[in-house]
N, C-alpha and C positions, 0 to 999 in steps of 0.2 A: 441782329443777334439770332443765332440759330437755336432756338429752344421752343418747346411746345407752349409754355404759358405766355411767352412774349407776344405771340400773334393774337391770342385771345384778350390779352390785357388792354390792347388798344380799343377793342370793341366794348369791353367792360367799363373802361374809363369814360368812353363817350356816353355810356348809359348811366354813369355815376354809380357803378357797382364797385364796392370795396373788395380787394383780393387779399386773402390770407393763405399762405402756404404752410402745410403741416407735414411733417417734421423736417426742419432744415437744421442739420447738425454739423455740416462741414463748412469751413470758412469760404471755400471756392463757390459753393452753392449759395451761400448767403450773399456773397459778392455779386453773383449773377442776378439774384432777386433785387439787390440794392440798385444795380445798374438798370434794371428793367422797371424800376420805380414801383415795385410791389408794396402795397400799403403796410402789411404786417406779416410776420412769420412766427411760427410756433417752434420752439426748440427745446431739447433736453441738454444742450451744451451751452448754456448761457454764460458760463465762466470764460469760455474761449471767445464767443461771438461778441460779448460786451466790450472786449478789448480792442476791437477793430474801430479805428477812427476814419477809415476810408476803405473802399473795396480793393480786393486784390486784383491786380492786373498782371496775369501770368505771362502774357505775350503782348508785345507791342503791335500796333496795327500793321506795320510793315512786315514784321516777322510772321504774323498770321496770314497775310496775303501771300508771302513767299511759300509758306507751308501749304496753303490752299492750292496754289498753282503747281507746286511740285507734286502733290498727291494726284491732281487732275492729270498731269503729264504722265506719271507712272501708270495710272489707271488706263489711260488711252493706249499706251504702249502694250500693256498686258492684254487688253481687249483685241487689239490688232494682231498680236502674236497668237492668241488663242484661235482667232478666225483663220489665220494663215495656216497654222498646223492642223486645224480641223478639216480643212478642205485640201 
């Protein structure tokens, strides 16, 4: 999972340190924290987040991989194009 707190959470969990995120107000961010197994969150939007019974999965893993490879390919073409026209 490409997020900043995910990488630290493994080390914190190994050291038995509890993690609380402050202020999580969007369902997608709450879903990311849920999937990362964050211990608790603080929110101002409890009426929306309390209705979630499972995290939001906005993209399937296959679609995510497709988008990742597509963006990598487009970036590579742009980089080669810039170098070609620069010289």
